C-alpha positions, 0 to 999 in steps of 0.5 A: 493505686495512685503514684506521686512525683513532685509535680504530678498525681497518677490516679485511676480515672474518674468519671468526671475525667471523660471530657479530658479522654474526649479532648485527647481523642480529638487532638490526635494526629490525622496519622494515628488509626482511625479507631484511635480517633473521634469517628465522623459520627463523633464516636466515642462521645464523652458519655461513651468515654464515661461509660468505659471509665465506670466499666474498668476493673480494678488492676495494677496494669492500666493507664492512670490519670496524670493530674497536675498537682498545683492546678488539680487538673488532668492533662493526660494519662500514663501506665501499663497496659497488657504487653502483646510484643514481649514474653508473657506477663511483660506489659508495655509502657503507654503515655499521651498528653494533652497538646497544651502540656507538651514540652513540660517534661510531664511525660518523662516524670510520669513515666519515670514513676510508672517505671519505679512502680513496675520494678517494685512490682517485679517486672523485669522488662517493659515494652513500648510502641511508638510511630516513627513520625512520633519524635517527641515520644521517641525522645521521651522513651529515649530519655527513659532508657528504652532501646529500638529492637530493630524489628519495626512493622511497616505501615505505609498508611499510619507510619512504621510502628517501632518496638522499644524495650527497657530493662528494669 
């Protein structure tokens, strides 16, 4: 499965993209839970991330690499993940971009393509989660029409987790 926009190609990850995934892990804010950051021993390594890419089974519910069509480089990911918050079968939207590509509208553009695909696949509602301190992602989700549920999950260490939803 691949999705195209004017500027982007959203496609399955390739083993060669493992270095980009590693860079994403390296750049994550220190407030992100430790299991989603590079640990003190350097894990996950590029090789471990490449192994994960190799092992990922094909599925319509997956994170897609965001490739800039003009440059051919991967700048992040966007896609759907198995929903844990909503009703059965309601996936979550997720996105993350390399810092050097922030502020260029790629997250919004990629997410709109994923929303269109989700709608045409028969989904009626999507979820997303975002930390209260992540104002940039909160702005993207608001632009996309997501609204807060009013039921945050408190976390004094990592910041409250906000749950947002959007009807398709």
